[in-house]
LOFIMI-880925 format. One record per atom (N, C-alpha, C): residue number from 1; residue in three letters; chain; atom name; x, y, z. Coordinates in steps of 0.05 Angstrom, whole numbers. Layout:
N
[atom NUM; ala; A; CA; [X; Y; Z]],
...
! end
This chain:
145
[atom 1; met; A; N; [-1044; 4912; 2638]],
[atom 1; met; A; CA; [-1061; 4931; 2624]],
[atom 1; met; A; C; [-1090; 4920; 2623]],
[atom 2; ser; A; N; [-1107; 4940; 2623]],
[atom 2; ser; A; CA; [-1135; 4932; 2622]],
[atom 2; ser; A; C; [-1141; 4917; 2594]],
[atom 3; ser; A; N; [-1160; 4899; 2596]],
[atom 3; ser; A; CA; [-1166; 4883; 2569]],
[atom 3; ser; A; C; [-1181; 4902; 2552]],
[atom 4; thr; A; N; [-1196; 4920; 2563]],
[atom 4; thr; A; CA; [-1212; 4940; 2547]],
[atom 4; thr; A; C; [-1193; 4957; 2532]],
[atom 5; val; A; N; [-1175; 4966; 2543]],
[atom 5; val; A; CA; [-1151; 4983; 2530]],
[atom 5; val; A; C; [-1135; 4969; 2510]],
[atom 6; glu; A; N; [-1129; 4943; 2518]],
[atom 6; glu; A; CA; [-1113; 4925; 2499]],
[atom 6; glu; A; C; [-1131; 4921; 2474]],
[atom 7; val; A; N; [-1155; 4916; 2477]],
[atom 7; val; A; CA; [-1172; 4909; 2454]],
[atom 7; val; A; C; [-1173; 4934; 2437]],
[atom 8; ala; A; N; [-1178; 4959; 2449]],
[atom 8; ala; A; CA; [-1180; 4983; 2433]],
[atom 8; ala; A; C; [-1155; 4990; 2418]],
[atom 9; glu; A; N; [-1131; 4983; 2432]],
[atom 9; glu; A; CA; [-1106; 4988; 2418]],
[atom 9; glu; A; C; [-1101; 4967; 2395]],
[atom 10; ala; A; N; [-1109; 4943; 2398]],
[atom 10; ala; A; CA; [-1109; 4924; 2378]],
[atom 10; ala; A; C; [-1127; 4931; 2352]],
[atom 11; val; A; N; [-1151; 4943; 2358]],
[atom 11; val; A; CA; [-1168; 4953; 2338]],
[atom 11; val; A; C; [-1152; 4975; 2322]],
[atom 12; glu; A; N; [-1142; 4992; 2337]],
[atom 12; glu; A; CA; [-1125; 5015; 2327]],
[atom 12; glu; A; C; [-1103; 5008; 2308]],
[atom 13; ala; A; N; [-1090; 4988; 2318]],
[atom 13; ala; A; CA; [-1065; 4975; 2303]],
[atom 13; ala; A; C; [-1076; 4960; 2276]],
[atom 14; ala; A; N; [-1097; 4947; 2280]],
[atom 14; ala; A; CA; [-1109; 4933; 2256]],
[atom 14; ala; A; C; [-1117; 4955; 2236]],
[atom 15; ile; A; N; [-1130; 4977; 2244]],
[atom 15; ile; A; CA; [-1137; 4997; 2223]],
[atom 15; ile; A; C; [-1112; 5011; 2214]],
[atom 16; asn; A; N; [-1096; 5018; 2228]],
[atom 16; asn; A; CA; [-1069; 5031; 2217]],
[atom 16; asn; A; C; [-1055; 5014; 2198]],
[atom 17; ala; A; N; [-1055; 4986; 2203]],
[atom 17; ala; A; CA; [-1040; 4968; 2185]],
[atom 17; ala; A; C; [-1057; 4962; 2159]],
[atom 18; ala; A; N; [-1082; 4965; 2158]],
[atom 18; ala; A; CA; [-1100; 4959; 2136]],
[atom 18; ala; A; C; [-1096; 4980; 2113]],
[atom 19; thr; A; N; [-1104; 4972; 2088]],
[atom 19; thr; A; CA; [-1105; 4987; 2066]],
[atom 19; thr; A; C; [-1133; 4989; 2058]],
[atom 20; phe; A; N; [-1144; 5015; 2060]],
[atom 20; phe; A; CA; [-1172; 5020; 2052]],
[atom 20; phe; A; C; [-1175; 5036; 2025]],
[atom 21; ser; A; N; [-1196; 5038; 2013]],
[atom 21; ser; A; CA; [-1201; 5054; 1991]],
[atom 21; ser; A; C; [-1197; 5084; 1993]],
[atom 22; leu; A; N; [-1201; 5093; 2019]],
[atom 22; leu; A; CA; [-1198; 5122; 2029]],
[atom 22; leu; A; C; [-1176; 5117; 2052]],
[atom 23; thr; A; N; [-1158; 5136; 2049]],
[atom 23; thr; A; CA; [-1137; 5137; 2072]],
[atom 23; thr; A; C; [-1148; 5158; 2094]],
[atom 24; pro; A; N; [-1153; 5152; 2118]],
[atom 24; pro; A; CA; [-1160; 5170; 2137]],
[atom 24; pro; A; C; [-1138; 5189; 2144]],
[atom 25; asp; A; N; [-1147; 5213; 2149]],
[atom 25; asp; A; CA; [-1124; 5233; 2155]],
[atom 25; asp; A; C; [-1118; 5232; 2186]],
[atom 26; asn; A; N; [-1134; 5220; 2202]],
[atom 26; asn; A; CA; [-1132; 5215; 2230]],
[atom 26; asn; A; C; [-1143; 5192; 2239]],
[atom 27; val; A; N; [-1129; 5176; 2254]],
[atom 27; val; A; CA; [-1138; 5154; 2269]],
[atom 27; val; A; C; [-1134; 5158; 2299]],
[atom 28; val; A; N; [-1155; 5162; 2315]],
[atom 28; val; A; CA; [-1152; 5172; 2343]],
[atom 28; val; A; C; [-1166; 5152; 2360]],
[atom 29; arg; A; N; [-1152; 5146; 2384]],
[atom 29; arg; A; CA; [-1168; 5129; 2404]],
[atom 29; arg; A; C; [-1171; 5147; 2427]],
[atom 30; ser; A; N; [-1198; 5148; 2435]],
[atom 30; ser; A; CA; [-1206; 5164; 2457]],
[atom 30; ser; A; C; [-1227; 5152; 2473]],
[atom 31; tyr; A; N; [-1238; 5167; 2492]],
[atom 31; tyr; A; CA; [-1258; 5156; 2510]],
[atom 31; tyr; A; C; [-1284; 5172; 2504]],
[atom 32; phe; A; N; [-1284; 5185; 2482]],
[atom 32; phe; A; CA; [-1307; 5204; 2477]],
[atom 32; phe; A; C; [-1319; 5196; 2452]],
[atom 33; pro; A; N; [-1343; 5181; 2452]],
[atom 33; pro; A; CA; [-1354; 5168; 2428]],
[atom 33; pro; A; C; [-1361; 5188; 2407]],
[atom 34; ile; A; N; [-1372; 5210; 2417]],
[atom 34; ile; A; CA; [-1382; 5230; 2395]],
[atom 34; ile; A; C; [-1375; 5259; 2404]],
[atom 35; gln; A; N; [-1360; 5271; 2386]],
[atom 35; gln; A; CA; [-1350; 5297; 2392]],
[atom 35; gln; A; C; [-1372; 5315; 2382]],
[atom 36; glu; A; N; [-1372; 5340; 2389]],
[atom 36; glu; A; CA; [-1394; 5361; 2379]],
[atom 36; glu; A; C; [-1391; 5359; 2348]],
[atom 37; leu; A; N; [-1416; 5358; 2337]],
[atom 37; leu; A; CA; [-1416; 5360; 2307]],
[atom 37; leu; A; C; [-1405; 5383; 2294]],
[atom 38; lys; A; N; [-1409; 5404; 2309]],
[atom 38; lys; A; CA; [-1394; 5432; 2299]],
[atom 38; lys; A; C; [-1365; 5430; 2299]],
[atom 39; asp; A; N; [-1352; 5410; 2314]],
[atom 39; asp; A; CA; [-1323; 5408; 2314]],
[atom 39; asp; A; C; [-1310; 5390; 2292]],
[atom 40; ile; A; N; [-1330; 5375; 2277]],
[atom 40; ile; A; CA; [-1322; 5355; 2258]],
[atom 40; ile; A; C; [-1311; 5373; 2235]],
[atom 41; gly; A; N; [-1287; 5365; 2225]],
[atom 41; gly; A; CA; [-1275; 5384; 2203]],
[atom 41; gly; A; C; [-1273; 5369; 2178]],
[atom 42; thr; A; N; [-1260; 5378; 2157]],
[atom 42; thr; A; CA; [-1258; 5365; 2131]],
[atom 42; thr; A; C; [-1239; 5343; 2128]],
[atom 43; asp; A; N; [-1222; 5339; 2150]],
[atom 43; asp; A; CA; [-1204; 5317; 2151]],
[atom 43; asp; A; C; [-1222; 5293; 2157]],
[atom 44; leu; A; N; [-1213; 5268; 2145]],
[atom 44; leu; A; CA; [-1228; 5244; 2148]],
[atom 44; leu; A; C; [-1216; 5234; 2174]],
[atom 45; thr; A; N; [-1234; 5229; 2193]],
[atom 45; thr; A; CA; [-1227; 5222; 2218]],
[atom 45; thr; A; C; [-1239; 5194; 2226]],
[atom 46; leu; A; N; [-1222; 5174; 2238]],
[atom 46; leu; A; CA; [-1235; 5152; 2250]],
[atom 46; leu; A; C; [-1229; 5155; 2279]],
[atom 47; asn; A; N; [-1251; 5151; 2294]],
[atom 47; asn; A; CA; [-1249; 5155; 2324]],
[atom 47; asn; A; C; [-1255; 5126; 2337]],
[atom 48; ile; A; N; [-1236; 5116; 2351]],
[atom 48; ile; A; CA; [-1236; 5089; 2364]],
[atom 48; ile; A; C; [-1243; 5092; 2393]],
[atom 49; val; A; N; [-1264; 5083; 2402]],
[atom 49; val; A; CA; [-1274; 5087; 2431]],
[atom 49; val; A; C; [-1275; 5061; 2446]],
[atom 50; thr; A; N; [-1264; 5059; 2469]],
[atom 50; thr; A; CA; [-1265; 5037; 2487]],
[atom 50; thr; A; C; [-1294; 5035; 2496]],
[atom 51; gly; A; N; [-1305; 5011; 2497]],
[atom 51; gly; A; CA; [-1333; 5008; 2506]],
[atom 51; gly; A; C; [-1337; 4991; 2534]],
[atom 52; asp; A; N; [-1355; 4977; 2533]],
[atom 52; asp; A; CA; [-1365; 4960; 2556]],
[atom 52; asp; A; C; [-1348; 4934; 2558]],
[atom 53; arg; A; N; [-1348; 4923; 2581]],
[atom 53; arg; A; CA; [-1337; 4897; 2587]],
[atom 53; arg; A; C; [-1355; 4881; 2606]],
[atom 54; glu; A; N; [-1359; 4856; 2596]],
[atom 54; glu; A; CA; [-1376; 4839; 2612]],
[atom 54; glu; A; C; [-1359; 4815; 2618]],
[atom 55; arg; A; N; [-1361; 4806; 2642]],
[atom 55; arg; A; CA; [-1344; 4780; 2650]],
[atom 55; arg; A; C; [-1363; 4760; 2662]],
[atom 56; glu; A; N; [-1356; 4734; 2657]],
[atom 56; glu; A; CA; [-1370; 4712; 2669]],
[atom 56; glu; A; C; [-1352; 4686; 2667]],
[atom 57; arg; A; N; [-1356; 4670; 2687]],
[atom 57; arg; A; CA; [-1339; 4644; 2690]],
[atom 57; arg; A; C; [-1350; 4627; 2666]],
[atom 58; ser; A; N; [-1334; 4615; 2649]],
[atom 58; ser; A; CA; [-1343; 4598; 2629]],
[atom 58; ser; A; C; [-1340; 4570; 2637]],
[atom 59; asn; A; N; [-1321; 4563; 2656]],
[atom 59; asn; A; CA; [-1320; 4537; 2667]],
[atom 59; asn; A; C; [-1304; 4542; 2691]],
[atom 60; arg; A; N; [-1295; 4521; 2706]],
[atom 60; arg; A; CA; [-1279; 4522; 2731]],
[atom 60; arg; A; C; [-1252; 4537; 2729]],
[atom 61; ser; A; N; [-1241; 4537; 2706]],
[atom 61; ser; A; CA; [-1214; 4548; 2704]],
[atom 61; ser; A; C; [-1212; 4573; 2685]],
[atom 62; gln; A; N; [-1235; 4579; 2673]],
[atom 62; gln; A; CA; [-1234; 4601; 2651]],
[atom 62; gln; A; C; [-1254; 4622; 2657]],
[atom 63; ile; A; N; [-1247; 4645; 2650]],
[atom 63; ile; A; CA; [-1264; 4669; 2650]],
[atom 63; ile; A; C; [-1269; 4678; 2624]],
[atom 64; arg; A; N; [-1294; 4683; 2614]],
[atom 64; arg; A; CA; [-1300; 4695; 2589]],
[atom 64; arg; A; C; [-1307; 4724; 2590]],
[atom 65; glu; A; N; [-1293; 4741; 2575]],
[atom 65; glu; A; CA; [-1299; 4769; 2576]],
[atom 65; glu; A; C; [-1309; 4777; 2547]],
[atom 66; glu; A; N; [-1329; 4793; 2546]],
[atom 66; glu; A; CA; [-1336; 4807; 2520]],
[atom 66; glu; A; C; [-1331; 4835; 2524]],
[atom 67; val; A; N; [-1317; 4846; 2503]],
[atom 67; val; A; CA; [-1306; 4876; 2506]],
[atom 67; val; A; C; [-1318; 4889; 2479]],
[atom 68; thr; A; N; [-1327; 4911; 2483]],
[atom 68; thr; A; CA; [-1337; 4926; 2457]],
[atom 68; thr; A; C; [-1319; 4950; 2452]],
[atom 69; val; A; N; [-1316; 4955; 2425]],
[atom 69; val; A; CA; [-1302; 4977; 2416]],
[atom 69; val; A; C; [-1317; 4989; 2394]],
[atom 70; ser; A; N; [-1320; 5016; 2395]],
[atom 70; ser; A; CA; [-1335; 5030; 2372]],
[atom 70; ser; A; C; [-1317; 5046; 2354]],
[atom 71; val; A; N; [-1322; 5045; 2328]],
[atom 71; val; A; CA; [-1307; 5062; 2309]],
[atom 71; val; A; C; [-1325; 5081; 2293]],
[atom 72; ser; A; N; [-1319; 5105; 2296]],
[atom 72; ser; A; CA; [-1336; 5125; 2279]],
[atom 72; ser; A; C; [-1320; 5135; 2258]],
[atom 73; val; A; N; [-1333; 5141; 2236]],
[atom 73; val; A; CA; [-1321; 5153; 2211]],
[atom 73; val; A; C; [-1335; 5181; 2211]],
[atom 74; glu; A; N; [-1320; 5201; 2209]],
[atom 74; glu; A; CA; [-1329; 5229; 2212]],
[atom 74; glu; A; C; [-1314; 5247; 2191]],
[atom 75; gln; A; N; [-1332; 5263; 2173]],
[atom 75; gln; A; CA; [-1320; 5280; 2157]],
[atom 75; gln; A; C; [-1341; 5301; 2148]],
[atom 76; lys; A; N; [-1331; 5329; 2150]],
[atom 76; lys; A; CA; [-1348; 5350; 2139]],
[atom 76; lys; A; C; [-1344; 5347; 2111]],
[atom 77; leu; A; N; [-1366; 5346; 2094]],
[atom 77; leu; A; CA; [-1365; 5341; 2066]],
[atom 77; leu; A; C; [-1366; 5367; 2048]],
[atom 78; ala; A; N; [-1354; 5365; 2026]],
[atom 78; ala; A; CA; [-1349; 5387; 2009]],
[atom 78; ala; A; C; [-1376; 5390; 1991]],
[atom 79; gly; A; N; [-1393; 5369; 1991]],
[atom 79; gly; A; CA; [-1418; 5368; 1976]],
[atom 79; gly; A; C; [-1434; 5343; 1986]],
[atom 80; arg; A; N; [-1455; 5340; 1972]],
[atom 80; arg; A; CA; [-1472; 5319; 1981]],
[atom 80; arg; A; C; [-1480; 5303; 1956]],
[atom 81; thr; A; N; [-1459; 5297; 1936]],
[atom 81; thr; A; CA; [-1466; 5279; 1914]],
[atom 81; thr; A; C; [-1457; 5251; 1921]],
[atom 82; asn; A; N; [-1467; 5234; 1902]],
[atom 82; asn; A; CA; [-1459; 5204; 1907]],
[atom 82; asn; A; C; [-1430; 5200; 1905]],
[atom 83; ala; A; N; [-1416; 5216; 1887]],
[atom 83; ala; A; CA; [-1385; 5212; 1885]],
[atom 83; ala; A; C; [-1371; 5218; 1909]],
[atom 84; ile; A; N; [-1384; 5235; 1926]],
[atom 84; ile; A; CA; [-1370; 5243; 1952]],
[atom 84; ile; A; C; [-1378; 5224; 1975]],
[atom 85; ile; A; N; [-1403; 5218; 1974]],
[atom 85; ile; A; CA; [-1415; 5200; 1996]],
[atom 85; ile; A; C; [-1409; 5168; 1994]],
[atom 86; asp; A; N; [-1412; 5160; 1970]],
[atom 86; asp; A; CA; [-1408; 5129; 1965]],
[atom 86; asp; A; C; [-1382; 5120; 1974]],
[atom 87; pro; A; N; [-1358; 5133; 1972]],
[atom 87; pro; A; CA; [-1333; 5123; 1982]],
[atom 87; pro; A; C; [-1333; 5123; 2013]],
[atom 88; leu; A; N; [-1346; 5139; 2025]],
[atom 88; leu; A; CA; [-1347; 5140; 2055]],
[atom 88; leu; A; C; [-1364; 5117; 2068]],
[atom 89; ile; A; N; [-1386; 5111; 2052]],
[atom 89; ile; A; CA; [-1401; 5086; 2060]],
[atom 89; ile; A; C; [-1385; 5061; 2054]],
[atom 90; ala; A; N; [-1371; 5061; 2033]],
[atom 90; ala; A; CA; [-1351; 5037; 2027]],
[atom 90; ala; A; C; [-1331; 5035; 2048]],
[atom 91; leu; A; N; [-1319; 5059; 2055]],
[atom 91; leu; A; CA; [-1298; 5056; 2077]],
[atom 91; leu; A; C; [-1310; 5045; 2103]],
[atom 92; thr; A; N; [-1335; 5053; 2111]],
[atom 92; thr; A; CA; [-1347; 5042; 2135]],
[atom 92; thr; A; C; [-1351; 5014; 2133]],
[atom 93; glu; A; N; [-1358; 5002; 2110]],
[atom 93; glu; A; CA; [-1360; 4973; 2107]],
[atom 93; glu; A; C; [-1335; 4960; 2104]],
[atom 94; glu; A; N; [-1314; 4973; 2093]],
[atom 94; glu; A; CA; [-1287; 4960; 2091]],
[atom 94; glu; A; C; [-1273; 4958; 2121]],
[atom 95; ile; A; N; [-1278; 4977; 2138]],
[atom 95; ile; A; CA; [-1269; 4977; 2165]],
[atom 95; ile; A; C; [-1287; 4955; 2180]],
[atom 96; glu; A; N; [-1311; 4950; 2177]],
[atom 96; glu; A; CA; [-1326; 4928; 2188]],
[atom 96; glu; A; C; [-1313; 4901; 2179]],
[atom 97; asp; A; N; [-1309; 4899; 2153]],
[atom 97; asp; A; CA; [-1298; 4873; 2142]],
[atom 97; asp; A; C; [-1272; 4869; 2155]],
[atom 98; glu; A; N; [-1254; 4889; 2158]],
[atom 98; glu; A; CA; [-1226; 4886; 2167]],
[atom 98; glu; A; C; [-1224; 4878; 2197]],
[atom 99; leu; A; N; [-1246; 4887; 2214]],
[atom 99; leu; A; CA; [-1245; 4882; 2241]],
[atom 99; leu; A; C; [-1262; 4859; 2251]],
[atom 100; glu; A; N; [-1275; 4845; 2230]],
[atom 100; glu; A; CA; [-1291; 4822; 2237]],
[atom 100; glu; A; C; [-1276; 4796; 2232]],
[atom 101; gly; A; N; [-1258; 4794; 2251]],
[atom 101; gly; A; CA; [-1241; 4769; 2251]],
[atom 101; gly; A; C; [-1228; 4768; 2280]],
[atom 102; arg; A; N; [-1205; 4756; 2280]],
[atom 102; arg; A; CA; [-1188; 4752; 2306]],
[atom 102; arg; A; C; [-1169; 4774; 2310]],
[atom 103; leu; A; N; [-1166; 4783; 2329]],
[atom 103; leu; A; CA; [-1146; 4802; 2337]],
[atom 103; leu; A; C; [-1129; 4793; 2360]],
[atom 104; thr; A; N; [-1101; 4798; 2361]],
[atom 104; thr; A; CA; [-1085; 4794; 2382]],
[atom 104; thr; A; C; [-1073; 4819; 2393]],
[atom 105; thr; A; N; [-1076; 4821; 2420]],
[atom 105; thr; A; CA; [-1066; 4846; 2431]],
[atom 105; thr; A; C; [-1035; 4846; 2435]],
[atom 106; thr; A; N; [-1025; 4867; 2442]],
[atom 106; thr; A; CA; [-994; 4869; 2448]],
[atom 106; thr; A; C; [-988; 4853; 2474]],
[atom 107; gly; A; N; [-1012; 4850; 2491]],
[atom 107; gly; A; CA; [-1006; 4835; 2514]],
[atom 107; gly; A; C; [-1013; 4804; 2511]],
[atom 108; gly; A; N; [-1017; 4797; 2486]],
[atom 108; gly; A; CA; [-1020; 4769; 2479]],
[atom 108; gly; A; C; [-1050; 4760; 2484]],
[atom 109; leu; A; N; [-1069; 4776; 2488]],
[atom 109; leu; A; CA; [-1100; 4766; 2490]],
[atom 109; leu; A; C; [-1106; 4760; 2461]],
[atom 110; asp; A; N; [-1119; 4737; 2458]],
[atom 110; asp; A; CA; [-1132; 4727; 2434]],
[atom 110; asp; A; C; [-1163; 4741; 2433]],
[atom 111; cys; A; N; [-1170; 4755; 2417]],
[atom 111; cys; A; CA; [-1196; 4769; 2416]],
[atom 111; cys; A; C; [-1211; 4759; 2391]],
[atom 112; his; A; N; [-1234; 4745; 2397]],
[atom 112; his; A; CA; [-1248; 4733; 2375]],
[atom 112; his; A; C; [-1274; 4750; 2368]],
[atom 113; trp; A; N; [-1276; 4758; 2344]],
[atom 113; trp; A; CA; [-1300; 4775; 2336]],
[atom 113; trp; A; C; [-1326; 4759; 2343]],
[atom 114; ile; A; N; [-1345; 4773; 2354]],
[atom 114; ile; A; CA; [-1370; 4760; 2359]],
[atom 114; ile; A; C; [-1391; 4775; 2341]],
[atom 115; lys; A; N; [-1394; 4800; 2340]],
[atom 115; lys; A; CA; [-1412; 4812; 2324]],
[atom 115; lys; A; C; [-1407; 4843; 2320]],
[atom 116; thr; A; N; [-1420; 4854; 2298]],
[atom 116; thr; A; CA; [-1417; 4883; 2294]],
[atom 116; thr; A; C; [-1446; 4894; 2293]],
[atom 117; glu; A; N; [-1449; 4918; 2307]],
[atom 117; glu; A; CA; [-1475; 4929; 2307]],
[atom 117; glu; A; C; [-1469; 4959; 2296]],
[atom 118; pro; A; N; [-1487; 4967; 2279]],
[atom 118; pro; A; CA; [-1486; 4997; 2270]],
[atom 118; pro; A; C; [-1501; 5013; 2290]],
[atom 119; val; A; N; [-1485; 5024; 2308]],
[atom 119; val; A; CA; [-1496; 5042; 2329]],
[atom 119; val; A; C; [-1509; 5065; 2316]],
[atom 120; ile; A; N; [-1494; 5079; 2297]],
[atom 120; ile; A; CA; [-1507; 5099; 2281]],
[atom 120; ile; A; C; [-1499; 5094; 2252]],
[atom 121; pro; A; N; [-1515; 5080; 2237]],
[atom 121; pro; A; CA; [-1505; 5078; 2208]],
[atom 121; pro; A; C; [-1505; 5106; 2198]],
[atom 122; trp; A; N; [-1492; 5110; 2174]],
[atom 122; trp; A; CA; [-1491; 5137; 2166]],
[atom 122; trp; A; C; [-1519; 5152; 2169]],
[atom 123; ser; A; N; [-1519; 5175; 2178]],
[atom 123; ser; A; CA; [-1542; 5190; 2184]],
[atom 123; ser; A; C; [-1552; 5208; 2164]],
[atom 124; tyr; A; N; [-1577; 5204; 2153]],
[atom 124; tyr; A; CA; [-1587; 5220; 2134]],
[atom 124; tyr; A; C; [-1591; 5248; 2144]],
[atom 125; asp; A; N; [-1603; 5250; 2170]],
[atom 125; asp; A; CA; [-1607; 5276; 2180]],
[atom 125; asp; A; C; [-1583; 5293; 2184]],
[atom 126; ile; A; N; [-1563; 5281; 2194]],
[atom 126; ile; A; CA; [-1538; 5296; 2200]],
[atom 126; ile; A; C; [-1526; 5304; 2172]],
[atom 127; leu; A; N; [-1527; 5286; 2154]],
[atom 127; leu; A; CA; [-1518; 5291; 2127]],
[atom 127; leu; A; C; [-1533; 5317; 2113]],
[atom 128; lys; A; N; [-1558; 5315; 2116]],
[atom 128; lys; A; CA; [-1576; 5336; 2104]],
[atom 128; lys; A; C; [-1574; 5363; 2120]],
[atom 129; lys; A; N; [-1573; 5362; 2145]],
[atom 129; lys; A; CA; [-1575; 5386; 2162]],
[atom 129; lys; A; C; [-1546; 5398; 2166]],
[atom 130; glu; A; N; [-1528; 5381; 2172]],
[atom 130; glu; A; CA; [-1499; 5391; 2180]],
[atom 130; glu; A; C; [-1478; 5388; 2156]],
[atom 131; gly; A; N; [-1484; 5373; 2132]],
[atom 131; gly; A; CA; [-1465; 5369; 2114]],
[atom 131; gly; A; C; [-1442; 5350; 2124]],
[atom 132; leu; A; N; [-1449; 5333; 2142]],
[atom 132; leu; A; CA; [-1429; 5314; 2153]],
[atom 132; leu; A; C; [-1435; 5286; 2149]],
[atom 133; tyr; A; N; [-1414; 5271; 2142]],
[atom 133; tyr; A; CA; [-1415; 5241; 2142]],
[atom 133; tyr; A; C; [-1409; 5233; 2170]],
[atom 134; phe; A; N; [-1425; 5216; 2181]],
[atom 134; phe; A; CA; [-1420; 5208; 2209]],
[atom 134; phe; A; C; [-1433; 5181; 2214]],
[atom 135; ser; A; N; [-1417; 5161; 2222]],
[atom 135; ser; A; CA; [-1428; 5135; 2228]],
[atom 135; ser; A; C; [-1412; 5123; 2247]],
[atom 136; ile; A; N; [-1426; 5104; 2264]],
[atom 136; ile; A; CA; [-1409; 5090; 2287]],
[atom 136; ile; A; C; [-1417; 5061; 2285]],
[atom 137; ser; A; N; [-1396; 5044; 2284]],
[atom 137; ser; A; CA; [-1400; 5014; 2285]],
[atom 137; ser; A; C; [-1389; 5004; 2309]],
[atom 138; lys; A; N; [-1404; 4989; 2325]],
[atom 138; lys; A; CA; [-1397; 4977; 2350]],
[atom 138; lys; A; C; [-1385; 4947; 2347]],
[atom 139; phe; A; N; [-1362; 4940; 2354]],
[atom 139; phe; A; CA; [-1352; 4912; 2349]],
[atom 139; phe; A; C; [-1352; 4899; 2379]],
[atom 140; thr; A; N; [-1358; 4873; 2379]],
[atom 140; thr; A; CA; [-1356; 4860; 2405]],
[atom 140; thr; A; C; [-1337; 4836; 2402]],
[atom 141; tyr; A; N; [-1319; 4835; 2418]],
[atom 141; tyr; A; CA; [-1297; 4813; 2419]],
[atom 141; tyr; A; C; [-1299; 4794; 2443]],
[atom 142; arg; A; N; [-1293; 4769; 2443]],
[atom 142; arg; A; CA; [-1294; 4753; 2462]],
[atom 142; arg; A; C; [-1264; 4743; 2469]],
[atom 143; ile; A; N; [-1256; 4744; 2495]],
[atom 143; ile; A; CA; [-1233; 4736; 2506]],
[atom 143; ile; A; C; [-1238; 4714; 2526]],
[atom 144; ile; A; N; [-1221; 4692; 2523]],
[atom 144; ile; A; CA; [-1223; 4669; 2542]],
[atom 144; ile; A; C; [-1197; 4672; 2559]],
[atom 145; arg; A; N; [-1199; 4671; 2585]],
[atom 145; arg; A; CA; [-1175; 4671; 2599]],
[atom 145; arg; A; C; [-1174; 4647; 2619]],
! end
């Protein structure tokens, strides 16, 4: 199996095994990082998207890969109050905390977390214009083979 797919599946498994302050209605792994904003519904959805892969020789016998996976948090909001938005921001941070560590794939790859980048931190414009909470965090993992 592809290392990028294995890492995405490990991220999905880690999210599904974790306990968060909000329980997502849907955890979906896909190849489409952003769905149409008009299609985001009231269900709290986490979208896990396979990303880039870079490879290089680290020494004569090992190859180092860096694989990225993005996780979006998406929900159409019932309102724009702090009581509604604060828990979604907290969930985004909890997901980041959960995934910032070591993952092991079902194929036995050890994935060491390198960094997290907010590709789209929660967006004020999307929140104001569309009434949606939408954020994307990109995680980079290193694999040594």
